[in-house]
C-alpha positions in Angstrom: 20.1 -18.3 3.0 19.1 -19.9 -0.2 16.4 -18.2 -2.2 13.0 -19.8 -1.7 10.6 -20.4 -4.5 7.7 -19.1 -2.4 5.5 -18.7 -5.5 5.6 -22.4 -6.1 4.4 -23.2 -2.6 0.9 -23.1 -1.3 0.1 -19.7 0.4 0.6 -20.0 4.1 -2.4 -18.8 6.2 -2.0 -15.4 7.9 -0.9 -16.0 11.4 1.6 -18.7 10.6 4.6 -18.2 12.9 7.6 -16.3 11.4 5.8 -15.0 8.3 7.1 -12.1 6.3 4.1 -9.8 5.9 4.0 -6.9 3.4 1.7 -4.0 4.3 0.3 -1.7 1.6 -1.8 1.1 3.0 -3.7 3.8 1.3 -7.1 5.4 0.7 -7.6 3.1 -2.3 -9.9 5.8 -3.7 -10.1 3.7 -5.9 -7.6 0.9 -5.9 -6.0 0.5 -9.3 -3.7 -1.7 -11.3 -0.6 0.2 -10.2 -1.3 -0.7 -6.6 -1.5 -4.4 -7.5 1.6 -4.4 -9.6 3.7 -2.6 -6.9 2.5 -5.1 -4.3 3.2 -8.2 -6.4 6.6 -7.1 -7.6 7.8 -6.1 -4.1 6.4 -9.3 -2.7 8.3 -11.4 -5.2 11.5 -9.4 -4.9 11.6 -9.6 -1.1 10.1 -13.1 -0.7 7.1 -11.9 1.3 4.6 -14.5 2.3 1.6 -12.1 2.2 0.7 -8.6 1.4 -2.0 -7.0 3.5 -3.9 -4.2 1.7 -5.2 -1.8 4.4 -7.7 0.9 3.4 -7.3 4.0 5.6 -10.2 5.3 7.5 -9.0 8.9 7.6 -5.6 9.6 6.1 -3.7 12.4 7.8 -2.2 13.9 4.6 -5.3 13.9 2.4 -8.5 16.0 2.5 -11.8 14.1 2.3 -12.7 15.8 -1.0 -13.9 13.1 -3.4 -13.3 10.2 -1.1 -15.7 7.4 -1.4 -17.1 6.0 1.9 -15.0 3.5 3.7 -17.4 0.6 2.9 -17.1 1.3 -0.8 -13.3 1.5 -0.6 -13.1 -1.7 1.4 -15.3 -3.6 -1.1 -13.3 -2.3 -4.1 -10.1 -3.4 -2.4 -11.5 -6.9 -1.7 -12.7 -7.2 -5.4 -9.2 -6.1 -6.6 -7.3 -8.8 -4.7 -9.6 -11.7 -5.5 -7.7 -14.6 -7.1 -4.3 -13.9 -5.6 -3.8 -16.2 -2.6 -1.0 -14.0 -1.3 -3.0 -10.8 -1.2 -5.4 -10.1 1.8 -7.4 -7.2 2.9 -7.3 -6.0 6.5 -10.0 -3.7 8.1 -7.7 -2.8 11.0 -7.7 1.0 10.3 -11.4 1.1 9.4 -12.3 -0.7 12.7 -10.0 1.6 14.7 -11.5 4.7 13.0 -10.0 8.1 13.7 -6.9 9.3 11.9 -5.1 6.4 10.3 -1.4 6.6 11.4 0.8 4.0 9.9 2.9 3.7 13.0 -0.1 2.8 15.1 -1.2 0.2 12.5 2.2 -1.5 12.4 2.4 -1.6 16.2 -1.1 -3.1 16.4 -0.2 -5.7 13.8 3.0 -6.5 15.7 1.0 -6.9 18.9 -1.4 -9.3 17.2 1.4 -11.3 15.4 4.6 -10.9 17.5 6.4 -13.7 15.6 6.0 -12.1 12.2 8.1 -9.5 10.5 6.4 -6.5 8.8 7.4 -4.7 5.6 5.6 -1.4 4.8 5.4 -0.9 1.0 5.5 2.6 -0.5 6.1 4.1 -4.0 9.0 6.4 -4.6 6.6 9.4 -4.8 5.8 8.9 -1.1 9.4 8.8 0.1 9.9 12.6 0.4 6.8 12.7 2.6 8.2 10.4 5.3 9.7 13.0 7.6 6.2 14.5 8.0 4.6 11.2 9.1 3.6 10.6 12.7 6.6 9.1 14.6 8.3 8.2 11.3 11.6 7.4 13.1 9.9 5.0 15.3 8.2 3.5 12.3 11.6 2.7 10.9 12.4 0.7 14.0 9.0 -1.1 14.0 9.2 -2.4 10.5 11.2 -2.4 7.3 10.1 0.1 4.7 10.3 -1.1 1.1 10.3 1.6 -1.6 9.2 0.6 -5.2 11.4 2.6 -7.6 11.3 2.5 -11.4 14.6 1.5 -13.1 17.3 4.2 -13.4 15.2 6.6 -11.2 17.5 8.7 -9.0 16.1 9.4 -5.5 16.9 12.5 -3.5 18.1 11.1 -0.3 19.6 14.3 1.1 16.4 15.5 3.1 16.0 12.0 4.7 19.7 11.7 5.5 19.5 15.0 7.3 16.5 13.9 9.3 17.7 10.4 10.2 20.6 8.8 12.1 23.0 7.2 9.6 22.0 3.6 10.5 18.3 4.4 9.9 19.1 6.2 6.6 21.1 3.1 5.6 18.2 0.8 6.5 15.8 2.9 4.3 18.2 2.9 1.4 18.4 -0.9 1.7 14.7 -1.1 1.2 14.7 0.1 -2.4 13.1 -2.4 -4.9 13.2 -2.0 -8.6 9.6 -2.1 -10.0 7.8 -1.5 -13.3 6.9 2.2 -13.8 3.1 2.5 -13.9 1.8 6.0 -14.5 -1.6 5.5 -12.9 -3.1 7.5 -10.0 -6.4 7.3 -8.2 -7.0 11.0 -9.0 -6.7 10.2 -12.7 -9.2 7.4 -12.4 -11.7 9.7 -10.6 -11.2 12.4 -13.3 -11.8 9.9 -16.1 -15.0 8.7 -14.4 -16.3 12.3 -14.1 -15.5 12.9 -17.8 -17.3 9.7 -18.8 -14.0 8.2 -20.1 -13.1 4.6 -19.9 -11.2 3.2 -17.0 -11.0 -0.3 -18.4 -7.7 -2.0 -17.6 -6.7 1.0 -15.4 -8.6 -0.7 -12.6 -9.5 -4.4 -12.3 -12.7 -5.3 -14.2 -14.6 -6.0 -11.0 -13.6 -2.6 -9.6 -14.7 -0.8 -12.8 -18.1 -2.6 -12.6 -18.5 -1.6 -8.9 -17.7 2.1 -9.6 -20.1 2.3 -12.4 -22.9 0.4 -10.6 -22.7 2.6 -7.5 -22.1 5.8 -9.5 -18.9 6.6 -7.6 -16.9 9.7 -8.6 -19.4 10.7 -11.2 -19.8 14.2 -9.9 -17.1 16.6 -8.7 -17.1 17.3 -5.0 -18.9 20.5 -4.0 
């Protein structure tokens, strides 16, 4: 199939039949520039029509710790994606509440949009964690996982290849996308806020204003 210039077209509304939908989940505590760069570069590389940013209600692999409330994380995510017509925010996990399992989210999205194809976006640092995810083999059947990897970075595939049937391991390998390395983490952002250091340009300006206005992350969790 000839390569489309999707960026030159008007963004199709979510729900259009046969769309290619990227899904980027996370606590977004807070969302930062690295999340946005990963989503945009993967979207372009794999010709996705949209990327849904999905804040987790209660992530299974992270302690509550310094986590801002779901309403704050949702608002920051909405502020971060403003201005990009191919980025949207979904409240699907916040509305479902409980532990936020990616497999359940993908299956719920597929039930709502059966004609669409879903692509779950992760960074390379998340790849080794996949075998511990809830129903991760079924997740590989339910969607395509796209892994953002910095240039010339060698991934350790051995643990995954031991845990997966050859065809599923091959599908996972085929999902690797070369992306710009961005050394930003949400924990670093929170630490800088506690120290009173600048977070300008590390997070979008509107997110920085929101964090400071609501005094998020200013004190270490007790």
